[in-house]
MMTF fields as JSON, N, C-alpha, C and O atoms, coordinates in Angstrom:
{
  "mmtfVersion": "1.0.0",
  "mmtfProducer": "UNKNOWN",
  "numBonds": 291,
  "numAtoms": 292,
  "numGroups": 73,
  "numChains": 1,
  "numModels": 1,
  "chainsPerModel": [1],
  "groupsPerChain": [73],
  "chainIdList": ["A"],
  "bondAtomList": [4, 2, 8, 6, 12, 10, 16, 14, 20, 18, 24, 22, 28, 26, 32, 30, 36, 34, 40, 38, 44, 42, 48, 46, 52, 50, 56, 54, 60, 58, 64, 62, 68, 66, 72, 70, 76, 74, 80, 78, 84, 82, 88, 86, 92, 90, 96, 94, 100, 98, 104, 102, 108, 106, 112, 110, 116, 114, 120, 118, 124, 122, 128, 126, 132, 130, 136, 134, 140, 138, 144, 142, 148, 146, 152, 150, 156, 154, 160, 158, 164, 162, 168, 166, 172, 170, 176, 174, 180, 178, 184, 182, 188, 186, 192, 190, 196, 194, 200, 198, 204, 202, 208, 206, 212, 210, 216, 214, 220, 218, 224, 222, 228, 226, 232, 230, 236, 234, 240, 238, 244, 242, 248, 246, 252, 250, 256, 254, 260, 258, 264, 262, 268, 266, 272, 270, 276, 274, 280, 278, 284, 282, 288, 286],
  "bondOrderList": [1, 1, 1, 1, 1, 1, 1, 1, 1, 1, 1, 1, 1, 1, 1, 1, 1, 1, 1, 1, 1, 1, 1, 1, 1, 1, 1, 1, 1, 1, 1, 1, 1, 1, 1, 1, 1, 1, 1, 1, 1, 1, 1, 1, 1, 1, 1, 1, 1, 1, 1, 1, 1, 1, 1, 1, 1, 1, 1, 1, 1, 1, 1, 1, 1, 1, 1, 1, 1, 1, 1, 1],
  "groupList": [{"groupName": "UNK", "atomNameList": ["N", "CA", "C", "O"], "elementList": ["N", "C", "C", "O"], "formalChargeList": [0, 0, 0, 0], "bondAtomList": [1, 0, 2, 1, 3, 2], "bondOrderList": [1, 1, 2], "singleLetterCode": "X", "chemCompType": "L-PEPTIDE LINKING"}],
  "groupTypeList": [0, 0, 0, 0, 0, 0, 0, 0, 0, 0, 0, 0, 0, 0, 0, 0, 0, 0, 0, 0, 0, 0, 0, 0, 0, 0, 0, 0, 0, 0, 0, 0, 0, 0, 0, 0, 0, 0, 0, 0, 0, 0, 0, 0, 0, 0, 0, 0, 0, 0, 0, 0, 0, 0, 0, 0, 0, 0, 0, 0, 0, 0, 0, 0, 0, 0, 0, 0, 0, 0, 0, 0, 0],
  "groupIdList": [1, 2, 3, 4, 5, 6, 7, 8, 9, 10, 11, 12, 13, 14, 15, 16, 17, 18, 19, 20, 21, 22, 23, 24, 25, 26, 27, 28, 29, 30, 31, 32, 33, 34, 35, 36, 37, 38, 39, 40, 41, 42, 43, 44, 45, 46, 47, 48, 49, 50, 51, 52, 53, 54, 55, 56, 57, 58, 59, 60, 61, 62, 63, 64, 65, 66, 67, 68, 69, 70, 71, 72, 73],
  "secStructList": [7, 7, 5, 7, 7, 7, 6, 6, 7, 1, 7, 4, 4, 4, 4, 4, 4, 6, 6, 6, 6, 6, 6, 7, 1, 7, 1, 1, 7, 5, 7, 7, 5, 7, 7, 5, 6, 6, 7, 7, 7, 7, 7, 7, 6, 6, 7, 7, 5, 7, 7, 7, 7, 7, 5, 6, 6, 5, 7, 7, 5, 7, 5, 5, 7, 7, 6, 6, 7, 7, 7, 7, 7],
  "xCoordList": [-13.461, -13.01, -12.856, -11.686, -12.977, -13.828, -13.671, -12.681, -15.122, -14.691, -15.126, -15.907, -15.071, -14.742, -15.223, -15.883, -15.815, -15.639, -16.161, -16.722, -15.992, -16.726, -18.34, -19.013, -18.432, -20.428, -20.841, -22.028, -19.824, -20.402, -20.442, -21.066, -19.64, -19.174, -20.69, -21.686, -20.327, -21.218, -22.106, -23.282, -21.185, -20.415, -20.733, -20.747, -20.875, -20.595, -21.407, -20.647, -22.966, -23.532, -22.862, -23.256, -22.38, -21.388, -20.522, -20.345, -19.683, -18.95, -18.767, -17.971, -20.165, -20.09, -20.281, -20.135, -20.544, -20.235, -18.684, -18.536, -17.869, -16.241, -16.06, -16.259, -15.665, -15.226, -15.654, -14.849, -17.328, -17.255, -17.067, -15.867, -17.733, -17.783, -15.572, -15.298, -14.667, -13.925, -12.887, -11.774, -12.966, -12.077, -11.218, -10.062, -12.229, -10.656, -11.162, -10.781, -12.083, -12.604, -11.66, -11.425, -11.076, -10.945, -11.547, -12.226, -11.607, -12.987, -13.139, -12.383, -14.258, -14.732, -14.782, -15.869, -14.18, -14.735, -15.686, -16.789, -15.633, -17.468, -16.301, -15.077, -17.68, -17.118, -18.162, -19.288, -17.789, -18.09, -18.075, -17.413, -18.7, -19.005, -19.715, -20.695, -19.249, -19.527, -19.848, -19.17, -21.813, -22.355, -23.088, -23.333, -23.34, -25.224, -26.054, -26.237, -27.086, -28.401, -29.631, -30.758, -28.925, -29.066, -28.959, -29.464, -28.007, -26.866, -27.772, -27.99, -28.528, -29.338, -28.545, -27.715, -28.789, -28.141, -28.78, -29.354, -28.94, -29.385, -29.109, -27.983, -29.418, -28.47, -28.544, -29.401, -27.604, -27.037, -26.499, -26.2, -26.093, -25.303, -23.812, -22.915, -24.053, -22.143, -22.119, -21.207, -23.073, -23.645, -25.528, -26.566, -25.248, -26.496, -25.872, -24.673, -26.67, -26.545, -27.857, -29.085, -26.924, -27.275, -27.09, -26.839, -27.044, -27.866, -26.993, -25.766, -27.859, -27.506, -26.828, -27.718, -26.284, -26.043, -26.145, -25.827, -26.855, -26.96, -26.232, -26.696, -25.373, -25.067, -24.967, -23.956, -26.199, -26.764, -26.555, -27.066, -26.084, -26.077, -25.192, -25.353, -24.341, -23.468, -23.791, -24.187, -23.628, -24.499, -23.741, -23.706, -23.422, -22.347, -23.426, -24.452, -23.129, -23.702, -22.554, -21.467, -23.431, -22.322, -22.931, -24.072, -21.79, -22.315, -21.623, -20.564, -22.452, -21.39, -22.197, -23.271, -20.883, -20.949, -21.755, -22.553, -21.785, -23.444, -22.885, -21.893, -23.353, -22.654, -22.943, -23.955, -21.654, -21.657, -20.756, -20.253, -20.016, -19.14, -17.948, -17.217, -17.843, -16.106, -15.092, -13.948, -15.346, -14.299, -13.288, -13.52, -11.394, -10.757, -10.713, -11.286, -10.089, -10.777, -9.188, -9.298],
  "yCoordList": [25.081, 24.722, 24.1, 24.093, 22.64, 21.223, 20.831, 20.602, 20.881, 20.807, 19.684, 19.418, 18.931, 17.071, 17.322, 16.284, 18.238, 18.089, 16.539, 15.787, 16.272, 14.959, 15.461, 16.48, 14.162, 14.282, 14.447, 14.66, 14.356, 14.35, 15.505, 15.824, 16.614, 18.151, 18.792, 18.764, 19.343, 20.531, 21.617, 21.835, 22.31, 23.393, 23.337, 24.345, 22.595, 22.069, 23.39, 24.316, 23.763, 24.801, 26.546, 27.413, 26.687, 28.019, 27.736, 28.792, 26.804, 26.798, 27.854, 28.787, 27.266, 29.021, 30.331, 31.388, 30.437, 31.816, 32.009, 33.231, 31.589, 31.469, 31.813, 33.027, 31.276, 31.066, 32.097, 32.428, 32.469, 33.469, 34.729, 35.002, 35.479, 35.888, 36.697, 37.878, 35.718, 35.946, 35.917, 35.636, 36.128, 36.572, 35.322, 35.251, 34.363, 33.029, 32.341, 31.2, 32.282, 32.108, 32.989, 34.19, 31.821, 32.729, 33.763, 34.149, 34.645, 34.796, 34.044, 33.588, 33.975, 32.617, 31.894, 31.411, 30.941, 30.568, 29.738, 30.248, 28.715, 27.627, 27.335, 27.409, 26.899, 25.698, 24.79, 25.197, 23.393, 22.424, 21.777, 22.196, 21.07, 20.818, 19.194, 18.879, 18.738, 17.04, 17.218, 17.928, 16.232, 16.812, 15.347, 14.759, 15.021, 14.37, 14.848, 15.985, 13.889, 14.582, 15.286, 15.548, 15.569, 16.25, 17.222, 17.658, 17.775, 19.241, 19.335, 18.523, 21.476, 22.428, 23.057, 23.15, 23.757, 25.31, 26.091, 25.496, 27.471, 28.42, 29.579, 29.879, 30.182, 31.275, 32.963, 33.472, 33.234, 34.612, 35.298, 35.049, 36.754, 37.549, 36.907, 36.649, 36.831, 36.471, 35.251, 35.065, 34.146, 33.345, 32.998, 33.606, 31.782, 30.64, 29.372, 29.321, 28.426, 27.012, 26.072, 26.018, 25.582, 24.544, 24.541, 25.693, 23.675, 22.519, 21.619, 21.588, 20.957, 19.135, 17.892, 17.226, 17.725, 16.085, 15.136, 15.421, 13.712, 12.937, 11.568, 11.22, 10.816, 9.821, 8.916, 8.935, 7.91, 7.338, 7.817, 8.905, 7.957, 9.043, 10.637, 11.801, 10.1, 11.457, 12.682, 12.551, 13.385, 14.412, 16.043, 16.872, 16.192, 17.75, 18.859, 18.625, 19.753, 21.595, 21.56, 20.983, 22.677, 23.424, 24.508, 24.459, 25.886, 27.141, 27.839, 27.559, 28.817, 29.688, 31.767, 32.306, 32.053, 33.321, 33.87, 33.385, 35.278, 36.294, 37.755, 37.967, 38.398, 39.623, 40.467, 40.734, 40.671, 41.687, 41.209, 41.735, 39.633, 38.655, 39.236, 40.114, 38.971, 39.2, 38.24, 38.627, 36.613, 36.782, 36.927, 37.282, 36.528, 37.039, 38.174, 38.964, 38.524, 40.126, 41.313, 42.539],
  "zCoordList": [-20.904, -19.567, -19.227, -19.608, -18.272, -18.195, -16.437, -15.742, -16.135, -14.246, -14.016, -14.93, -13.368, -12.682, -11.919, -11.882, -10.537, -9.1, -8.582, -9.378, -7.611, -7.131, -6.843, -6.69, -6.882, -7.13, -5.748, -5.501, -4.665, -3.304, -2.963, -1.951, -3.893, -3.644, -3.606, -4.329, -2.441, -2.093, -2.461, -2.168, -3.244, -4.007, -5.597, -6.304, -5.859, -7.623, -7.973, -8.256, -8.034, -8.673, -8.53, -9.31, -8.017, -7.752, -8.551, -9.159, -9.062, -10.176, -10.941, -11.047, -11.678, -13.372, -12.422, -13.036, -11.204, -11.146, -10.317, -10.307, -9.851, -10.195, -11.147, -11.198, -12.339, -13.019, -14.567, -15.437, -14.521, -15.254, -14.038, -14.015, -13.153, -12.072, -12.153, -12.372, -11.933, -11.686, -12.684, -12.239, -13.87, -14.808, -15.332, -15.748, -15.153, -15.697, -16.619, -16.36, -17.983, -19.4, -19.788, -19.658, -20.422, -22.388, -22.64, -21.688, -23.893, -24.746, -25.757, -26.615, -25.528, -26.585, -25.979, -26.295, -24.72, -23.806, -23.659, -23.463, -23.687, -22.888, -21.488, -21.378, -20.354, -19.656, -19.267, -18.978, -19.243, -19.32, -17.488, -16.539, -17.526, -15.641, -15.825, -16.5, -15.372, -15.021, -14.009, -13.266, -13.315, -12.036, -12.391, -13.445, -10.786, -11.166, -11.161, -10.726, -11.809, -11.973, -11.172, -11.595, -9.556, -8.693, -8.162, -7.127, -9.142, -9.318, -10.596, -11.495, -10.205, -11.533, -11.368, -10.464, -12.578, -12.734, -13.498, -14.41, -13.481, -13.749, -14.279, -13.883, -14.783, -15.586, -14.554, -13.832, -14.859, -14.531, -15.123, -16.29, -14.324, -15.906, -15.878, -15.076, -16.974, -17.428, -18.004, -18.809, -17.756, -18.49, -18.993, -18.729, -19.776, -20.16, -19.522, -19.247, -19.315, -18.438, -19.506, -19.567, -20.064, -21.187, -22.207, -22.562, -23.223, -22.911, -22.011, -21.915, -21.429, -20.139, -21.157, -21.687, -21.299, -22.156, -20.547, -19.393, -21.306, -19.959, -20.443, -21.529, -20.027, -20.02, -18.884, -18.183, -18.582, -17.41, -16.43, -16.692, -15.114, -13.85, -14.454, -14.085, -15.403, -15.014, -16.094, -17.252, -15.68, -16.735, -17.006, -16.097, -17.773, -18.151, -18.57, -19.209, -18.229, -18.63, -19.482, -19.53, -20.351, -21.504, -20.731, -20.273, -20.555, -20.357, -21.447, -22.007, -21.633, -22.818, -22.161, -21.893, -22.233, -21.94, -22.361, -23.163, -21.859, -22.832, -22.599, -21.901, -23.016, -23.06, -21.489, -20.842, -21.33, -19.991, -19.542, -18.549, -20.282, -19.552, -18.606, -19.065, -17.894, -17.711, -17.796, -17.554, -18.203, -18.596, -19.485, -20.641, -18.804, -19.816, -19.618, -20.369, -18.657, -18.474, -19.157, -19.179]
}
């Protein structure tokens, strides 16, 4: 799944929790979020953040599910 919210969107950091916590992602799926460089993500139950790829001012963070995940319930 790919998310590309507007750079000024104030809730970009909350997208992984919505996706992984809401069972939106299919089993074995990954989440990629395109975002500005000032947005950072941490790990949480259900997913791991990283790596981050940088393309000028654009960053793309990859998220992978971890054990105990809720995706694809």
